[in-house]
KOLKOLMI-581022 format. One record per residue (C-alpha): residue in three letters; x, y, z. Coordinates in pm, whole numbers, padded with zeros to 5 digits, always signed. Each point is the difference from the previous one (the first is absolute). Layout:
ALAXYZ...
//
This chain:
MET+00000+00000+00000GLU+00150+00329-00112ILE-00039+00332+00176ASN-00247+00222-00181TRP+00198+00325-00006LEU-00289+00203-00137ILE-00226-00078+00297LEU+00284+00038+00249SER+00101+00341-00139ALA-00363+00117-00002ILE-00033-00095+00367VAL+00324+00180+00090VAL-00108+00315-00186GLY-00345-00016+00165VAL+00152-00032+00348ALA+00239+00290-00069LEU-00289+00221-00114LEU-00204-00097+00305VAL+00286+00087+00237TYR+00054+00334-00178PHE-00371+00083+00022LEU-00021-00091+00369ILE+00307+00209+00091ARG-00134+00300-00193GLN-00345-00033+00160ASN+00158-00030+00346LYS+00187+00329-00050ILE-00320+00176-00111ASP-00195-00139+00297ARG+00277+00097+00242LYS-00009+00362-00127LYS-00379+00014+00041ILE+00012-00138+00353GLU+00280+00238+00103GLU-00198+00295-00135GLU-00311-00112+00189LEU+00189-00052+00325ASN+00187+00331-00024TYR-00312+00199-00085SER-00125+00212+00285GLU-00271+00256-00039GLU+00077+00349+00127SER-00190+00042+00322GLU-00067+00288+00231GLU+00133-00175+00305VAL+00173+00225+00249GLU+00281-00117+00221ILE-00130-00032+00352ASN+00323+00074+00182ASN+00132+00337-00112ASP+00239+00033+00295LEU+00327+00156-00120ASN+00192-00103+00315LEU+00030-00367-00103
//
């Protein structure tokens, strides 16, 4: 039984494309999550302790 190089190469190329897609998607998702976690709405909160002698 001989190795079918066409099928083997198609599988290797498919796996390489899948890995590339997953890495790219992971970077995009990481950026989105970092932006969501770093987002803070400007609020009108006032600092309670305004003592300058600290």
